[in-house]
C-alpha positions in Angstrom: -11.0 17.2 10.0 -7.3 17.7 10.2 -5.1 14.7 10.9 -3.3 14.6 14.2 0.4 14.2 13.7 3.2 14.0 16.2 6.9 13.5 15.8 9.4 13.1 18.6 12.8 11.7 19.4 13.2 9.4 22.4 16.5 8.6 24.1 15.9 4.8 24.0 16.3 2.0 21.5 13.5 1.2 19.1 12.9 -2.2 20.7 12.3 -0.7 24.1 9.9 2.0 22.8 8.0 -0.7 20.9 7.6 -2.9 24.0 6.1 0.1 25.9 3.4 0.4 23.2 2.3 -3.2 23.1 3.3 -5.1 26.4 1.0 -4.8 29.5 3.7 -3.3 31.7 4.3 -0.4 29.3 0.7 0.2 28.2 -0.5 0.3 31.8 2.1 2.9 32.6 1.6 5.2 29.6 -2.2 4.6 29.0 -3.5 5.2 32.4 -3.8 1.6 33.6 -5.0 0.1 30.3 -3.6 -3.0 28.6 -3.6 -3.8 24.9 -5.5 -7.0 24.1 -4.8 -8.5 20.6 -3.1 -11.3 18.7 -1.6 -8.5 16.4 -2.5 -10.5 13.3 -3.6 -8.4 10.3 -7.4 -8.2 10.4 -7.7 -9.2 14.0 -9.4 -7.1 16.7 -7.6 -5.2 19.4 -8.8 -3.2 22.4 -7.4 -1.2 25.2 -9.0 -2.3 28.5 -8.6 -0.8 31.9 -10.1 1.2 34.7 -12.8 3.6 33.6 -16.5 4.3 33.3 -17.5 0.6 33.6 -15.0 -0.5 36.2 -11.6 -2.2 35.7 -12.7 -3.8 32.4 -13.7 -0.7 30.6 -13.0 -0.8 26.8 -11.5 2.6 26.1 -10.8 2.2 22.4 -11.1 -0.7 20.0 -10.6 -1.5 16.4 -8.9 -3.7 13.8 -5.2 -4.3 13.2 -4.3 -3.1 9.6 -0.5 -3.5 9.6 1.8 -4.9 12.2 5.6 -5.0 11.6 7.3 -5.4 15.0 9.7 -2.7 16.1 8.9 -0.6 13.0 5.3 0.1 12.1 1.7 -0.6 13.1 -1.6 0.8 11.9 -5.1 0.1 13.1 -8.6 1.5 13.0 -9.8 3.0 16.2 -13.3 3.5 17.7 -14.1 5.1 21.1 -15.3 2.5 23.6 -19.0 1.8 23.9 -19.3 3.6 27.2 -18.0 6.8 25.7 -20.2 7.2 22.6 -23.5 5.6 21.8 -22.6 5.6 18.1 -19.1 4.3 18.7 -19.2 1.8 15.8 -19.7 4.7 13.3 -16.8 6.8 14.7 -13.8 5.2 13.0 -10.4 6.8 12.6 -7.0 5.3 11.8 -3.8 5.4 13.9 -0.4 4.7 12.4 2.8 4.5 14.5 6.3 4.5 12.9 9.5 3.9 14.8 12.9 4.6 13.2 16.4 4.3 14.7 18.3 7.6 14.6 21.7 6.9 16.1 21.0 5.5 19.5 17.6 7.2 19.7 14.2 6.5 18.3 12.2 8.7 16.0 8.6 8.2 16.7 5.9 9.4 14.3 2.2 9.0 15.2 -0.5 9.9 12.8 -4.2 9.7 13.7 -6.2 10.4 10.6 -9.3 9.6 8.6 -11.5 11.5 11.0 -15.2 11.6 10.0 -16.8 15.1 10.0 -17.9 16.3 13.4 -16.3 13.4 15.3 -17.2 14.1 18.9 -13.9 12.8 20.3 -11.6 14.9 18.1 -10.8 17.6 20.6 -10.3 15.3 23.5 -8.0 13.0 21.4 -6.1 16.1 20.3 -5.4 16.7 24.0 -4.7 13.1 24.9 -2.1 12.1 22.4 0.5 14.7 23.7 0.0 13.4 27.2 0.3 9.8 26.2 3.4 10.4 24.1 5.1 12.6 26.7 4.4 9.8 29.2 6.0 7.3 26.8 9.1 9.4 26.3 9.6 10.0 30.0 9.1 6.3 30.9 11.5 5.2 28.1 14.2 7.6 29.2 13.8 7.6 33.0 11.9 4.5 33.9 9.2 6.7 35.5 5.9 8.2 34.3 4.6 11.7 34.6 2.4 12.8 37.5 -0.6 14.5 36.0 -2.1 15.0 39.4 -5.0 12.6 39.0 
């Protein structure tokens, strides 16, 4: 399966964009009410938890931290949460996020790769990343999130 790759420029400093990806206030806003739980140590687990199929503590995705360089780069494995796929443990992909300062803006590059053949979440993930990243860009630049009408 083809990697999912997104590049965009955000009118905010790298440090601000980074915080939106890892701190509860930011993740709740851009990831539909979910918070990121992790120590961010290499090899440690992480999970995004929030409202969903199993109530307020639904695990949406989880995995292992591969690389964590604050304000610059992070990479982690990713599995769909147990309530989404019975074989969730077998469905591993990798997500890598790079932030680079370009003048007073931030260049964000996100790559979601290493997709196993016939991964059942590929199409939905392909649709979700643009929404998440657009929400991030809007929040970083305006202080507000997008209204998707949900």
